[in-house]
Structure formats: C-alpha cells, structure tokens
NUMARSE-773021 format. One record per atom (N, C-alpha, C): residue in one letter; x, y, z. Coordinates in steps of 0.2 Angstrom, whole numbers, padded with zeros to 4 digits, always signed. Each point is the difference from the previous one (the first is absolute). Layout:
AXYZ;...
This chain:
M+0139+0042-0055;M-0004-0006-0002;M-0006+0001-0003;S-0002-0004-0003;S-0009-0002-0001;S-0003-0002+0003;R-0007-0001+0002;R-0003-0005+0004;R-0008+0001-0004;L-0003-0007+0001;L-0007-0001-0005;L-0005+0004+0004;L-0002+0005-0002;L-0007+0003+0003;L-0007-0002-0005;D-0005+0000+0006;D-0007+0000-0003;D-0003+0005+0002;W-0004+0003-0004;W-0006+0006+0004;W-0006-0005+0000;V-0004+0000+0006;V-0006-0005-0001;V-0003+0006+0004;D-0008-0001-0003;D-0006+0001+0003;D-0003-0004+0005;A-0001+0002+0005;A-0002-0006+0005;A-0006+0002+0002;F-0004-0005+0003;F-0008-0001+0001;F-0005+0002-0005;A+0004-0002-0007;A-0003+0004-0006;A-0001-0007-0006;E-0004+0000-0003;E-0002-0007-0004;E+0001+0005-0007;R+0004+0006-0001;R+0000+0002-0006;R+0006+0008+0001;P+0003+0000-0006;P+0005+0006+0002;P-0003+0005+0002;F+0005+0006+0004;F-0003+0004+0000;F-0006+0001+0006;A+0001-0005+0002;A-0005+0002+0007;A+0004-0004+0006;G-0003+0001+0005;G+0002-0002+0008;G+0006+0003+0001;N+0008-0002+0003;N+0001+0003+0003;N+0007-0002-0004;A+0006+0005-0002;A+0006-0003-0003;A+0005+0000+0004;C+0006-0005-0001;C+0005-0001+0005;C+0005-0003-0006;A+0006+0003+0000;A+0006-0003-0001;A+0002-0004+0002;V+0001-0006-0004;V+0003-0007+0005;V+0009+0000-0005;V+0005-0001+0006;V+0006+0001-0002;V+0004-0007+0002;H+0002-0004-0005;H+0003-0008+0002;H+0007+0002+0002;D+0003-0004+0003;D+0007-0002+0001;D+0003+0008+0004;A-0005+0001+0006;A+0002+0007+0002;A+0003+0000+0006;G+0002-0006+0001;G+0004-0001+0008;G+0006+0006+0002;D+0002+0001-0005;D+0008+0005+0001;D-0002+0007-0002;L-0008+0003-0001;L-0002+0006-0001;L+0000+0004+0006;P+0005+0004+0001;P-0003+0004+0006;P-0006+0004+0003;P-0001+0001+0006;P-0007+0003+0000;P-0001+0007-0003;E+0003+0003-0001;E+0002+0008-0004;E-0003-0001-0005;T+0003-0006-0006;T-0001-0001-0006;T-0008-0002-0002;R-0002-0006+0005;R-0007+0000+0000;R-0005+0005+0002;M+0002+0003+0005;M-0004+0008+0001;M+0000+0004-0005;A+0005+0001-0004;A+0003+0003-0006;A-0006-0002-0006;L-0001-0005-0001;L-0005-0004-0004;L-0007+0002+0000;V+0000-0001+0006;V-0009+0002+0002;V+0000+0007-0002;R+0004+0005+0002;R-0001+0006-0002;R+0001+0001-0007;E+0003-0004-0004;E+0000-0001-0007;E-0005-0001-0004;T-0003-0005+0003;T-0006-0001-0005;T-0006+0002+0004;S-0003+0004+0003;S-0003+0005+0004;S-0006-0006+0004;L+0002-0008+0001;L-0005-0004+0003;L+0000+0000+0007;S-0004-0001+0002;S-0001+0000+0009;S+0006-0006+0003;E+0001-0004-0004;E+0003-0007+0003;E+0005-0001-0005;C+0007-0004-0001;C+0003-0004-0003;C+0002-0008+0003;A-0001-0005-0004;A+0003-0005+0004;A+0006-0004-0003;F+0006-0002+0004;F+0004-0004-0001;F+0002-0006+0004;V+0000-0004-0007;V+0002-0008+0003;V+0006+0000+0001;V+0002-0003+0007;V+0006-0002+0004;V+0000-0006+0001;P+0007-0003+0001;P+0001-0007+0003;P-0003-0001+0007;S-0002-0007+0001;S-0004-0002+0006;S+0002-0005+0002;D+0001-0001+0009;D+0003-0007+0001;D-0007-0002+0004;K-0004+0002+0000;K-0007-0001+0004;K-0007-0002-0003;A+0002+0001-0007;A-0006+0001-0005;A+0003-0002-0007;D-0006-0002-0005;D+0004-0001-0006;D+0000+0005-0003;F-0001+0006+0002;F+0003+0005-0003;F-0002+0007+0007;G+0005+0004-0002;G+0000+0007+0002;G-0002+0007-0003;A-0003+0004+0005;A-0001+0007-0004;A-0001+0006+0004;R+0002+0005-0001;R+0001+0006+0003;R-0005+0006-0004;Y-0004+0004+0005;Y-0004+0005-0002;Y+0002+0006+0001;Y+0001+0005-0003;Y+0001+0006+0001;Y-0004+0006-0001;L-0003+0004+0002;L-0001+0007-0002;L+0005+0006-0001;A-0002+0005-0003;A+0005+0004-0001;A+0004+0004+0004;D-0001-0003+0006;D+0005+0003+0005;D+0001-0004+0006;R-0001-0009+0000;R+0000-0004+0005;R-0003-0005-0003;E+0004-0007+0003;E-0004-0005-0001;E-0005-0002+0005;I-0005-0005-0003;I-0006+0000+0005;I+0000-0008+0000;P-0003-0003+0007;P+0002-0009+0002;P-0003-0003-0004;M-0007+0000-0004;M-0005-0001-0004;M-0003+0002-0003;A-0003-0002-0005;A-0007+0003-0006;A+0000-0003-0004;G-0007+0001-0001;G-0005-0004-0004;G+0001+0000-0006;H+0001+0005-0005;H-0001+0002-0006;H+0009-0004-0003;P+0004+0002+0003;P+0006-0002-0002;P+0001-0007+0001;T-0003-0003+0004;T+0000-0007+0000;T-0003-0004-0006;V-0007+0003-0002;V-0003-0002-0006;V+0005-0001-0005;A+0004+0007+0000;A+0003+0003-0005;A+0007-0007-0002;T+0001+0000+0005;T+0007-0005+0000;T-0002-0006-0001;A-0004-0002+0002;A-0003-0008-0002;A-0001+0000-0007;V-0005+0004-0004;V-0001+0001-0007;V+0006-0001-0003;S+0004+0006+0002;S+0006+0000-0003;S+0005-0007+0000;L+0001-0003+0006;L+0004-0006+0001;L-0003-0006-0005;V-0007+0001-0001;V-0002-0005-0006;V+0000+0002-0007;H+0001+0007+0000;H+0001+0003-0007;H+0008-0004-0001;R+0003+0000+0004;R+0009+0000-0001;R+0001-0008+0001;G-0005-0004+0000;G+0001-0007+0001;G+0001-0002+0005;A+0002+0005+0006;A+0003-0003+0007;A-0005-0004+0003;V-0007+0001+0000;V-0003-0004+0003;V-0005-0004-0006;D-0001-0006+0000;D-0002-0005-0006;D-0008+0000+0001;V-0004+0002-0004;V-0008+0000+0000;V-0002-0005-0007;S+0004-0004-0002;S-0003-0005-0005;S-0005-0003+0002;S+0001-0001+0008;S-0007-0005+0001;S-0006+0004+0001;G+0000+0006-0002;G-0005+0006+0002;G+0001+0002+0007;R+0003-0003+0004;R+0001+0002+0008;R+0006-0001+0003;A+0003+0005+0004;A+0005-0002+0003;A+0002+0003+0008;A+0002-0002+0004;A+0002+0002+0007;A+0008+0001+0001;F-0001+0007+0005;F+0007+0001+0001;F+0001+0004+0006;T+0005+0002+0002;T+0001+0005+0007;T+0004+0007-0002;L-0001+0004+0003;L+0002+0008-0001;L+0001+0001+0006;E+0009+0002+0002;E+0002+0004+0007;E-0001+0008-0002;L-0003+0001+0005;L+0000+0009+0001;L+0003+0001+0006;P+0000+0007+0001;P+0003+0001+0008;P-0005-0001+0005;A-0007+0000-0002;A-0006-0002+0004;A+0001-0008+0001;G+0003-0005-0003;G-0001-0007+0002;G-0001-0003-0008;V+0000-0006-0001;V-0002-0004-0005;V-0007+0000-0002;L-0001+0002-0005;L-0008-0001-0004;L-0001-0007-0003;P-0004-0003+0001;P-0003-0005-0005;P-0002+0004-0007;I+0001-0005-0007;I-0003+0005-0004;I-0003-0007-0004;E-0004+0001-0003;E-0003-0004-0007;E-0002+0005-0006;V+0002-0005-0005;V+0000+0003-0006;V-0006-0003-0003;T-0003+0001-0005;T-0005-0003-0005;T+0001+0004-0006;A-0001-0004-0005;A+0002+0002-0007;A-0006-0004-0005;E-0004+0006-0003;E-0005-0004-0005;E-0002+0006-0004;G+0000-0004-0006;G-0001+0005-0007;G+0004+0008+0001;G+0007-0002+0001;G+0003+0007-0001;G-0001+0003+0006;R-0004-0002+0005;R+0000+0004+0008;R+0003+0000+0005;V+0005+0003+0002;V+0003-0004+0005;V-0003+0004+0007;T-0003-0005+0006;T-0002+0003+0006;T+0003-0003+0006;V+0002+0005+0005;V+0005+0000+0006;V-0005+0000+0006;R+0001-0005+0003;R-0002+0000+0007;R+0004-0001+0006;M+0001+0005+0004;M+0004+0000+0006;M-0003+0000+0005;V+0002-0003+0007;V-0003-0001+0006;V+0005+0004+0004;Q-0004+0006+0002;Q+0002+0005+0004;Q+0001-0003+0008;R+0006+0003+0005;R-0002-0002+0005;R-0007+0002+0005;R+0000-0004+0007;R-0006+0002+0004;R+0000+0006+0001;P-0005+0003-0001;P-0001+0008+0001;P+0002+0002+0009;E+0005+0006+0000;E+0003+0002+0005;E-0008+0006+0001;F-0004-0001+0005;F-0004+0006+0003;F+0004+0006+0006;I+0002+0006-0003;I+0003+0005+0002;I-0006+0004+0005;D+0002+0006-0001;D-0003+0004+0006;D-0007+0003-0006;A-0003+0002+0004;A-0007+0003-0003;A+0002+0008-0001;Q-0003+0002-0005;Q+0001+0008-0001;Q-0007+0003+0001;D+0001+0007+0000;D-0006+0007+0002;D-0001+0000-0008;P-0007-0002+0000;P-0003+0002-0007;P+0001+0007-0001;A-0001+0005+0004;A+0000+0007-0002;A+0006+0002-0002;E+0006-0003+0002;E+0008+0002-0001;E+0002-0004-0008;I-0003-0005-0001;I+0000-0005-0006;I-0003+0005-0005;A-0005+0002+0001;A-0005+0003-0005;A+0003+0005-0001;A+0000+0005+0003;A+0005+0006-0001;A+0007+0000-0004;I+0003-0005-0001;I+0007-0001-0003;I-0003+0000-0008;F-0007-0002-0002;F-0003+0000-0006;F-0004+0005+0000;G-0001+0006+0003;G-0005+0005-0001;G-0008-0002+0001;L-0002-0006+0004;L-0005-0004+0001;L-0002+0003+0009;S-0004-0002+0000;S-0003+0002+0007;S-0002-0009+0002;A+0000+0001+0008;A+0000-0006+0004;A-0008-0005-0002;E-0003+0004-0003;E-0007-0002-0002;E+0000-0003-0006;D+0006+0000-0005;D+0001-0003-0005;D+0003-0008+0001;V+0002-0001+0007;V+0003-0005+0001;V-0003-0006+0003;D-0001-0006-0002;D-0005-0006+0002;D+0004-0005+0004;G-0002+0000+0008;G+0004-0002+0003;G+0006+0004+0004;V+0004-0005+0002;V+0007+0003+0002;V+0007-0003-0003;P+0003+0005-0003;P+0007-0002-0003;P+0003-0003+0004;R+0005-0005-0003;R+0004-0005+0003;R+0008+0000-0003;I+0005-0001+0003;I+0005-0002-0003;I+0001-0007+0000;V+0001-0003-0006;V+0000-0008-0001;V+0006+0000-0005;S+0004-0007+0003;S+0006-0002-0005;S-0002-0006-0003;T+0001-0001-0006;T+0002-0007-0002;T+0006-0002-0003;G+0006+0007+0002;G+0006-0001-0004;G+0001+0007+0002;N-0004+0005-0002;N+0001+0007-0001;N-0005+0002+0005;P+0000+0005+0004;P-0006+0002+0004;P-0003+0006-0004;F-0006-0001+0000;F-0004+0006-0004;F-0007+0002+0005;C-0002+0006-0001;C-0004+0000+0005;C-0007+0000-0004;V-0004-0004+0002;V-0006-0002-0004;V-0006+0004+0002;T-0002+0004-0004;T-0007+0005+0001;T-0005-0001-0004;L-0006-0003+0002;L-0006+0000-0005;L-0002+0008+0001;L-0004+0001-0008;L-0002+0005+0001;L-0009-0002-0001;R-0005+0005+0000;R-0008-0001-0001;R+0001+0000-0006;S+0001+0003-0004;S-0002+0001-0007;S+0005+0001-0005;P-0001-0001-0007;P+0003+0000-0006;P+0004+0007-0001;E-0008+0004+0001;E+0002+0006+0000;E+0005+0005+0004;A+0000-0005+0007;A+0005+0003+0004;A+0007-0002-0002;L+0002-0005-0002;L+0007-0003-0003;L+0002+0005-0006;R-0005+0001-0005;R+0003+0004-0004;R+0001+0006+0004;R-0002+0003+0003;R+0002+0007+0003;R+0006+0001+0002;A+0001-0007+0004;A+0007-0001+0004;A+0007+0005-0005;R+0003+0004+0005;R+0006+0002-0003;R+0006+0001+0005;L+0005-0001-0003;L+0006-0001+0006;L+0003+0006+0002;D+0001+0001+0007;D+0004+0006+0003;D+0005-0005+0003;P+0007+0002-0005;P+0008-0003+0002;P+0000+0002+0008;E+0000+0005+0003;E+0002+0002+0005;E-0004-0003+0006;R-0007+0000-0001;R-0005-0002+0006;R+0003-0010+0000;L+0000-0003-0008;L+0004-0006+0000;L+0004-0001+0005;R+0006+0005-0001;R+0007+0000+0005;R-0001+0000+0006;A-0005+0005+0004;A-0001+0002+0005;A-0002-0007+0003;W-0006-0003-0003;W-0003-0004+0003;W+0005-0007+0000;R+0004-0002-0007;R+0005-0004+0003;R+0004-0001+0007;A+0004+0007-0001;A+0001+0002+0007;A+0000-0004+0007;G-0009+0004+0000;G-0003-0003+0004;G-0001-0009+0003;T+0001-0003-0005;T-0002-0006+0001;T+0003-0004+0005;G+0007+0003+0000;G+0004-0004+0005;G+0005-0006-0004;L-0001-0002-0007;L+0001-0004-0004;L+0006+0003-0003;P+0006-0004-0002;P+0004+0005-0004;P-0002+0003-0008;A+0001+0006+0000;A-0004+0002-0006;A+0001-0002-0006;A+0008-0003-0001;A-0001-0004-0007;A-0006-0006-0001;A+0000-0002+0008;A-0004-0006-0001;A-0007-0001-0002;V-0003+0008+0002;V-0008-0001-0001;V-0001+0001-0008;M-0004-0002-0004;M-0003+0000-0005;M-0007+0007+0001;E-0001+0004-0007;E-0007+0003+0000;E-0005-0003+0003;P-0005+0004+0004;P-0007-0004+0000;P-0002-0002-0006;F-0003-0006+0000;F-0003-0004-0006;F-0008+0001+0001;L-0004+0006-0004;L-0007+0002+0000;L-0003-0007-0006;S-0005-0001+0003;S-0004-0004-0003;S-0009+0001+0002;V-0003-0004-0005;V-0007-0001+0000;V-0003-0005-0001;I-0005-0003+0002;I-0003-0006-0002;I-0003+0001-0006;G+0001-0004-0005;G-0003+0002-0006;G+0005+0006-0004;G-0004+0003-0003;G+0004+0006-0002;G+0001-0001-0009;E+0001-0005-0002;E-0001-0002-0007;E-0002-0005-0001;A-0003-0002-0008;A-0005-0005+0001;A+0009-0005-0003;G-0005-0007+0003;G+0006-0006-0001;G+0003-0001+0006;C+0001+0006+0005;C+0004+0001+0007;C-0004-0002+0006;D+0002-0004+0005;D-0003+0001+0007;D+0001+0005+0004;V+0009+0004-0004;V+0002+0005+0005;V+0004+0004-0005;F-0001+0005+0001;F+0003+0005-0004;F+0006+0005+0003;S+0007+0000-0002;S+0004+0005+0005;S+0004+0005-0004;R+0003+0005+0006;R+0005+0005-0005;R+0007+0000+0004;L+0006+0001-0002;L+0005+0000+0005;L+0003+0007-0003;L+0000+0006+0004;L+0002+0006-0003;L+0007+0002+0003;L+0005+0001-0002;L+0007-0001+0000;L+0004+0007+0002;P+0005+0002+0003;P+0003+0005-0001;P+0006+0001-0003;P+0002+0006-0001;P+0007-0001-0003;P+0005-0001+0002;P+0006-0005-0003;P+0001+0001-0007;P-0005-0006-0003;L-0002-0003+0003;L-0006-0005-0004;L-0005+0003-0004;P-0002-0004-0006;P-0005+0001-0004;P-0005+0003+0005;A-0006+0002-0002;A-0005+0003+0003;A-0007-0004+0002;E+0000-0005-0003;E-0003-0006+0001;E+0001-0006+0000;D-0001-0006+0003;D+0003-0006-0004;D-0007-0003-0002;P+0002-0003-0007;P-0007-0005-0002;P-0002-0005+0001;F+0005-0005+0005;F-0003-0006+0004;F+0006-0002+0005;T-0003-0001+0005;T+0005+0001+0006;T-0003-0008+0004;G+0004-0006-0004;G+0000-0006+0003;G+0000-0001+0009;S+0006+0002+0003;S+0002+0000+0007;S-0006+0002+0005;A-0002+0007-0004;A-0004+0004+0004;A-0008-0005+0000;T-0002-0002-0006;T-0005-0003-0001;T+0001-0007+0003;G+0005-0005+0003;G+0001-0003+0005;G-0003+0001+0008;S+0004+0007+0001;S-0003+0004+0007;S-0007+0001+0000;L-0002+0002-0006;L-0008+0002+0002;L-0004-0006-0001;A+0003-0007-0002;A-0005-0006-0001;A+0001-0002+0009;G+0005+0000+0001;G+0001+0000+0008;G-0006+0005+0006;Y+0000+0005-0002;Y-0005+0006+0001;Y-0007-0003+0001;L-0001+0000-0007;L-0008-0003-0002;L-0002-0006+0005;S+0004-0004-0001;S-0001-0007+0003;S-0002+0001+0007;A+0005+0003+0003;A+0001+0000+0006;A-0006+0004+0004;E-0002+0005-0004;E-0007+0004+0001;E-0007-0002-0003;G+0002-0006-0003;G-0006-0004-0002;G-0005+0004-0006;R+0005+0003-0005;R-0003+0006-0004;R-0001-0006-0007;L+0005-0005-0001;L+0000-0003-0007;L-0001-0007+0001;G-0001-0005-0004;G+0002-0006+0001;G+0007-0002-0002;P+0002-0007+0001;P+0005-0002-0001;P+0004+0001-0006;R-0003+0002-0006;R+0000+0000-0006;R-0003+0005-0003;F+0004+0004-0004;F-0002+0008-0003;F+0005+0002-0005;V-0004+0004-0004;V+0004+0003-0005;V+0001+0008+0002;A+0006+0001-0002;A+0003+0008+0002;A+0002+0003-0007;G-0003+0007+0000;G+0003+0003-0005;G+0003+0006+0000;Q+0004+0005-0003;Q+0003+0006+0001;Q+0004+0001-0008;G+0000+0005+0001;G+0004+0004-0006;G-0005+0004-0006;D-0006-0004+0000;D-0006+0002-0004;D-0001+0007-0002;W+0002+0004+0006;W-0002+0009-0002;W+0007+0001-0003;M+0005-0002-0001;M+0007+0001-0002;M+0001-0002-0008;G-0006-0006-0002;G+0001-0002-0007;G+0005-0006+0000;R+0000-0003+0007;R+0004-0005+0000;R-0002-0005+0005;P-0006-0003-0003;P-0005-0004+0005;P+0006-0008+0002;G-0001+0001+0007;G+0003-0007+0002;G-0004-0003+0005;R+0000-0008-0001;R-0005-0004+0002;R+0006-0004+0005;A-0003-0002+0007;A+0004-0008+0003;A-0008-0004+0004;E+0003-0006+0000;E-0004-0004+0003;E+0002-0002+0006;V-0004+0000+0005;V+0003+0000+0007;V-0003-0004+0005;E+0003-0004+0003;E-0001-0006+0005;E+0002+0001+0006;V-0005-0001+0005;V+0002+0002+0007;V+0001-0007+0003;I+0007-0004+0001;I+0003-0005+0002;I-0004-0001+0008;G-0002-0004+0003;G-0002-0002+0008;G-0006+0004+0003;P+0000-0001+0005;P-0004+0003+0002;P-0002+0009-0002;A-0006+0001+0001;A-0001+0007-0001;A+0001+0005+0004;A+0000-0001+0005;A+0001+0005+0005;A+0008-0001+0002;A+0005-0005-0003;A+0007-0001+0002;A+0002-0002-0006;P+0002+0003-0005;P+0001-0003-0007;P+0007-0004+0000;E+0000-0006-0004;E+0009-0003+0003;E+0003+0003-0007;G-0002+0004-0004;G+0002+0002-0007;G-0006+0003-0005;I+0005+0005-0005;I-0005+0001-0004;I+0004-0001-0007;A-0005-0003-0005;A+0001-0002-0006;A-0002+0006-0005;V+0006+0003-0004;V-0004+0005-0005;V+0004-0003-0006;A-0005+0000-0006;A+0002-0002-0005;A+0000+0005-0007;G+0002+0001-0005;G-0001+0002-0004;G+0006-0001-0007;A-0004+0003-0006;A+0003-0002-0007;A+0005+0006-0001;G+0005-0002-0004;G+0005+0004-0003;G+0002+0001-0007;V+0002+0004-0003;V+0002+0001-0006;V+0006+0004-0001;V+0004-0004-0004;V+0009+0003-0002;V-0003+0005-0007;L+0004+0008+0004;L-0002+0003-0005;L+0005+0001-0006;M+0006+0001+0004;M+0005+0000-0004;M+0006-0003+0004;S+0006-0001-0004;S+0006-0006+0001;S+0005+0004-0001;G+0007+0001+0004;G+0007+0003-0004;G+0004-0001+0004;E+0006+0003+0000;E+0005-0002+0004;E+0002+0009+0005;L+0000-0002+0006;L+0004+0006+0004;L+0006-0001+0001;R+0003+0009-0004;R+0007-0001+0001;R+0003+0005+0005;V+0002-0003+0006;V+0003+0004+0005;V+0007-0003+0002;
C-alpha cells in the first residue's frame, strides 16, 4: 500500500531550519514496528502518524526509533502543517481551529495562514511538577559541575516529563556533552518508568539574539545526538520558569542555532504564574518534501 507523506520543518520559517518530522497520513493500520522502522530509516528524532479518532477531529501517534511517546511538540506542529497542506484543515479564512487526540490527551490546535506562512498554536496541559533533582548529579551527566547549574533542576511534564535544568551561562550550555551511561543511571534512580523520563532539558536565560531563553536537548543512541527544537520540553520549561518567577507569562524560546537549524517558539503561560492552567506553544512550519510511503 501507499500512503501520503510530508516532510515538515517545524518551529521554522524557512526550509532546513527547526526540527524535521515526517508525517504519514491514513496510518491507523501501520504496526508499531513499521512506524519505528520509518524513524530509523529517516534518521529523524520522531515521525508522526495520522490515525482515526472518536474523541477529536484527528488522531496522531508519535514514535522515536525505539518506542512511542505520548506527546511531542514539533510533531504536533508538523502534523497540523501537513493537514493544512493536504486540505484536511481549511484555512481559506486565514484561521482554523481543531482538536488532535494523542495518548496524553486531546490538544486544542489553532492554525493561522498568512502570506504562505502557516503557524500552529497548541495548548499543552497543566504542568505537573514532579521531583526536584540534585544539581551535581544532573550536571555530571553532561560533564558540568554543580556550579554551572542555576537553581534546582526539576522534572516537569506537560505531556512528557523532562528534567528542566537552568544553567548560569551560554558558555556552560555550549560545553555540555552527554554521557549516556550517567543518563541511564540517573533515569533508573528517579523511580519513574525508564521509558517515561525524557532527557534533561538544558536552558539558559538569553543565550541567543531574539530569544528570551535558549535550550539544548542532547540525546542518547539510537536517537540523533541532539534535537534541533523540542516543543514539549519547551512547555515544561515554561511551567518551571513561571513557577520560579524567572520570566513573564509570554516569551520567545530558541533552540537549534548552534546546529545550524534555528528554531523559535512563542510561549504563553495560561493562568496564575505559580500554578499555570496550561502552556501555549506556537511555531511556524514549512513543508519541505511530499510523496508516498510504500510499505
């Protein structure tokens, strides 16, 4: 069988920027093994698969090379952009709203189209603040010292749990190098299911021109070594920064510049700063390639 496929650069306003994701349509009958094989074939961090839903306008499933994940940001942007590209979402008025069912829940999505640019705004769920972490232990995962860490790292989830870790300087952020064995040991010690805990999300206030906060997500094998832009982690970061009083309710998040793939998101904390009711993350997307998947 053949299925329509779009390769989308998400959180990007031009091709070859942001984070790429392949979106496969009519994928409800594709087995998980085939979905993960496609991720490995593309060498992308994730691929998205549009599936039927009886709870929302559309359903989607997101896969890494070795497992499914309940929610992710850049595949959500990519899926919405692809749905617009294929005419499944009508933006003839310049704006559309729909819902997208994921394993983590139903996300409200707003899409705007202006001058050929498509921008997607998702509302991630209320941040869940889980356990604080030892700054020295998190720093050691990346060859850093506790003195490089600003404040106390904490696992936060708006659909995927990330250990949000602020660093004191862009220089420390550049020095970070992932030790997969230390990462594995830390994950095992959290008490959470190993597959549920994503990697620590390293961030610094400022860091790049045009950004209020700049981040990196370093990944272990078999994933690519670094993620160009991580929308779900950005949601967790927003919840953390809001609760800590570090940034206002609206800010610009950047990632990927040091990889040559600059990505940007406009972020809004919804509700009280100390206890947000949700996190809105918005970014543009570009369809780079379209074709058929034949499996």
